[in-house]
C-alpha positions as a printed NumPy array, in Angstrom:
array([[ 34.066,   6.   , -32.153],
       [ 30.57 ,   7.279, -33.007],
       [ 28.742,   5.566, -35.9  ],
       [ 26.9  ,   8.354, -37.709],
       [ 24.13 ,   6.97 , -39.93 ],
       [ 21.92 ,   9.122, -42.137],
       [ 18.466,   9.318, -40.484],
       [ 16.459,   9.958, -43.668],
       [ 15.843,   7.941, -46.791],
       [ 16.13 ,   9.804, -50.101],
       [ 13.076,  11.973, -50.769],
       [ 12.395,  11.371, -54.469],
       [  9.375,  10.547, -56.6  ],
       [  8.677,   9.819, -60.265],
       [  8.247,  13.53 , -61.073],
       [ 11.505,  14.727, -59.49 ],
       [ 13.687,  16.785, -61.849],
       [ 16.169,  18.364, -59.419],
       [ 17.987,  16.632, -56.575],
       [ 19.517,  18.408, -53.577],
       [ 22.722,  16.598, -52.603],
       [ 24.519,  17.194, -49.311],
       [ 26.458,  14.962, -46.93 ],
       [ 24.904,  14.239, -43.513],
       [ 22.727,  16.164, -41.063],
       [ 24.242,  16.833, -37.605],
       [ 24.524,  13.754, -35.329],
       [ 21.626,  14.919, -33.129],
       [ 19.256,  14.083, -36.007],
       [ 20.461,  10.482, -35.854],
       [ 20.249,  10.258, -32.058],
       [ 16.878,  12.05 , -31.826],
       [ 18.145,  14.876, -29.615],
       [ 16.693,  17.728, -31.645],
       [ 16.815,  21.355, -30.607],
       [ 13.613,  23.327, -30.128],
       [ 13.763,  24.995, -33.557],
       [ 15.001,  21.926, -35.47 ],
       [ 12.674,  20.227, -37.956],
       [ 12.859,  16.421, -38.146],
       [ 13.435,  16.389, -41.889],
       [ 16.153,  16.916, -44.485],
       [ 18.134,  20.1  , -43.788],
       [ 16.075,  20.578, -40.662],
       [ 18.868,  22.018, -38.536],
       [ 18.009,  25.582, -37.603],
       [ 21.697,  26.398, -38.079],
       [ 21.668,  25.186, -41.687],
       [ 20.088,  28.029, -43.617],
       [ 18.821,  26.181, -46.7  ],
       [ 15.169,  26.388, -45.664],
       [ 15.638,  29.997, -44.558],
       [ 16.802,  30.837, -48.097],
       [ 13.899,  28.951, -49.669],
       [ 11.458,  30.588, -47.246],
       [ 12.786,  34.03 , -48.19 ],
       [ 12.606,  33.304, -51.93 ],
       [  9.053,  31.916, -51.914],
       [  7.582,  33.635, -48.831],
       [  6.412,  30.27 , -47.468],
       [  6.027,  31.306, -43.825],
       [  7.544,  27.999, -42.728],
       [  7.458,  26.721, -39.168],
       [ 10.762,  26.045, -37.415],
       [  9.975,  23.509, -34.709],
       [  9.582,  19.761, -34.076],
       [  5.993,  19.634, -35.367],
       [  4.577,  17.383, -38.072],
       [  3.243,  20.494, -39.787],
       [  6.777,  21.845, -40.21 ],
       [  7.783,  18.586, -41.902],
       [  4.715,  18.553, -44.133],
       [  5.268,  22.153, -45.24 ],
       [  8.716,  21.248, -46.523],
       [  7.568,  18.051, -48.21 ],
       [  4.753,  19.83 , -50.019],
       [  7.081,  22.546, -51.271],
       [  9.555,  19.991, -52.648],
       [  6.8  ,  17.981, -54.325],
       [  5.253,  21.093, -55.891],
       [  8.61 ,  22.122, -57.372],
       [  9.649,  18.585, -58.434],
       [ 12.684,  18.779, -56.139],
       [ 14.073,  15.784, -54.255],
       [ 16.745,  15.27 , -51.615],
       [ 19.366,  12.543, -51.674],
       [ 22.449,  13.203, -49.57 ],
       [ 25.438,  11.26 , -50.818],
       [ 26.734,   9.906, -47.483],
       [ 24.936,   6.88 , -46.027],
       [ 27.108,   6.586, -42.937],
       [ 30.478,   7.405, -41.422],
       [ 32.391,   7.168, -38.162],
       [ 33.462,  10.097, -36.02 ],
       [ 35.943,  10.441, -33.192],
       [ 34.276,  13.704, -32.175],
       [ 30.483,  13.939, -32.231],
       [ 29.979,  17.03 , -34.364],
       [ 28.743,  17.944, -37.842],
       [ 32.138,  18.606, -39.41 ],
       [ 32.527,  17.143, -42.91 ],
       [ 36.274,  16.839, -42.328],
       [ 35.615,  14.75 , -39.21 ],
       [ 34.01 ,  11.93 , -41.206],
       [ 35.927,   8.631, -41.404],
       [ 35.21 ,   5.191, -42.908],
       [ 32.638,   6.793, -45.151],
       [ 29.98 ,   4.78 , -46.98 ],
       [ 28.468,   6.563, -49.979],
       [ 25.005,   6.153, -51.433],
       [ 24.639,   4.951, -55.019],
       [ 23.63 ,   8.298, -56.466],
       [ 24.091,   7.14 , -60.057],
       [ 21.73 ,   4.259, -59.254],
       [ 19.063,   6.735, -58.106],
       [ 19.511,   8.7  , -61.327],
       [ 18.909,   5.481, -63.223],
       [ 15.746,   4.725, -61.218],
       [ 14.332,   8.252, -61.616],
       [ 14.917,   9.227, -65.26 ],
       [ 13.343,  12.691, -65.063],
       [ 16.155,  14.006, -62.845],
       [ 18.331,  16.343, -64.905],
       [ 19.989,  18.514, -62.246],
       [ 21.992,  17.858, -59.075],
       [ 22.185,  20.737, -56.589],
       [ 25.255,  20.245, -54.407],
       [ 25.038,  22.13 , -51.102],
       [ 28.769,  22.786, -51.175],
       [ 31.694,  22.569, -53.538],
       [ 34.692,  20.369, -54.184],
       [ 36.474,  20.906, -50.867],
       [ 37.458,  17.694, -49.084],
       [ 34.454,  15.672, -47.881],
       [ 32.   ,  18.044, -49.507],
       [ 29.123,  16.741, -51.679],
       [ 30.799,  17.51 , -55.017],
       [ 34.039,  15.961, -53.744],
       [ 32.235,  12.728, -52.842],
       [ 30.304,  12.686, -56.108],
       [ 33.539,  12.899, -58.071],
       [ 34.837,   9.973, -56.019],
       [ 31.589,   8.069, -56.648],
       [ 31.713,   8.428, -60.44 ],
       [ 35.446,   7.869, -60.935],
       [ 35.2  ,   4.038, -61.18 ],
       [ 32.429,   4.491, -63.766],
       [ 34.734,   6.582, -65.958],
       [ 32.277,   9.469, -65.821],
       [ 33.747,  12.956, -66.224],
       [ 32.384,  16.299, -65.065],
       [ 32.722,  18.877, -67.839],
       [ 32.851,  22.551, -66.908],
       [ 29.878,  24.617, -68.069],
       [ 30.583,  27.679, -65.911],
       [ 33.502,  28.238, -63.548],
       [ 31.883,  31.22 , -61.863],
       [ 30.319,  30.632, -58.435],
       [ 28.068,  28.683, -58.316],
       [ 30.186,  26.422, -60.529],
       [ 28.201,  24.376, -63.039],
       [ 29.261,  21.098, -64.627],
       [ 27.583,  18.429, -66.708],
       [ 28.117,  14.755, -67.37 ],
       [ 26.688,  12.032, -69.55 ],
       [ 25.044,   9.077, -67.825],
       [ 27.08 ,   5.898, -68.437],
       [ 25.809,   3.904, -71.411],
       [ 25.933,   0.668, -69.421],
       [ 23.401,   2.066, -66.939],
       [ 19.858,   1.834, -68.205],
       [ 18.696,   0.886, -71.654],
       [ 21.301,   1.274, -74.417],
       [ 18.632,   2.284, -76.93 ],
       [ 17.63 ,   5.389, -74.98 ],
       [ 18.961,   8.784, -76.097],
       [ 22.032,  10.23 , -74.418],
       [ 21.117,  11.695, -71.036],
       [ 23.004,  14.743, -69.803],
       [ 22.876,  15.69 , -66.116],
       [ 23.791,  19.179, -64.916],
       [ 25.438,  19.744, -61.526],
       [ 25.39 ,  23.04 , -59.618],
       [ 27.768,  23.567, -56.689],
       [ 25.921,  26.058, -54.509],
       [ 27.627,  27.97 , -51.734],
       [ 27.116,  26.04 , -48.51 ],
       [ 24.45 ,  27.277, -46.12 ],
       [ 26.775,  26.838, -43.136],
       [ 28.254,  29.819, -41.327],
       [ 31.746,  28.551, -42.106],
       [ 31.219,  29.488, -45.765],
       [ 30.856,  33.19 , -44.955],
       [ 34.605,  33.736, -45.187],
       [ 34.793,  32.282, -48.698],
       [ 31.785,  34.369, -49.774],
       [ 33.492,  37.553, -48.585],
       [ 36.318,  36.858, -51.068],
       [ 34.06 ,  36.471, -54.123],
       [ 34.444,  39.484, -56.489],
       [ 30.696,  39.732, -57.126],
       [ 29.981,  39.821, -53.393],
       [ 32.583,  42.556, -52.903],
       [ 31.03 ,  44.564, -55.727],
       [ 27.479,  44.247, -54.363],
       [ 28.66 ,  45.012, -50.834],
       [ 30.394,  48.171, -52.06 ],
       [ 27.18 ,  49.286, -53.788],
       [ 25.056,  48.512, -50.716],
       [ 26.784,  48.275, -47.302],
       [ 23.7  ,  46.491, -45.899],
       [ 24.121,  43.62 , -48.376],
       [ 25.294,  40.523, -46.48 ],
       [ 26.191,  36.859, -46.983],
       [ 22.576,  35.772, -46.41 ],
       [ 21.425,  38.098, -49.206],
       [ 24.158,  36.737, -51.466],
       [ 23.033,  33.147, -50.952],
       [ 19.371,  34.044, -51.501],
       [ 20.351,  35.742, -54.771],
       [ 22.328,  32.654, -55.809],
       [ 19.758,  30.042, -54.733],
       [ 16.827,  31.913, -56.299],
       [ 17.86 ,  30.797, -59.802],
       [ 17.713,  27.106, -58.858],
       [ 14.84 ,  26.955, -56.352]])
């Protein structure tokens, strides 16, 4: 059994307003066996397209390699946009050493509500995936259930948007009610392409422009939140 521990601490500061929430990077980021185009930072796998979307949206001309410059480019972008990263899984065990969310067992979650308490300017959680089993939204729902926190639907159209009220027993009781929005973005993994192809809006845009593809669809979706 492989013990898969998250290699990165949460990337948050006092000015953070949005928090990217995923699960775990591929095991090679924990073992240090990076590929040539991997970046040793959050979402650094060349096969996870998050930074490709962000690069396309902001024309950042990012590096995709093991260099310190590649890491610094990503950090500076996040800081400039008041965006943080705090994946919800701290560790898990795997029978097969791969990046499958469904392959995770004996999962230990991070205290995401605790981080929201510590960084009061955060008002939005950006889940890099939906409510499918062992996805970030799925784990967040599991995390907040004992706290009697409920996600209320704001929009049920992809990307689905919810909101919740921070528990009154967390933080100072005399502070005003704090509402946090959650956005369940379409995953950047290739496996999500099938689900995208079934979305009515994607079908409509594809019919209008045969060159429109799943990458374009994600860029269009992510642009609003990044």
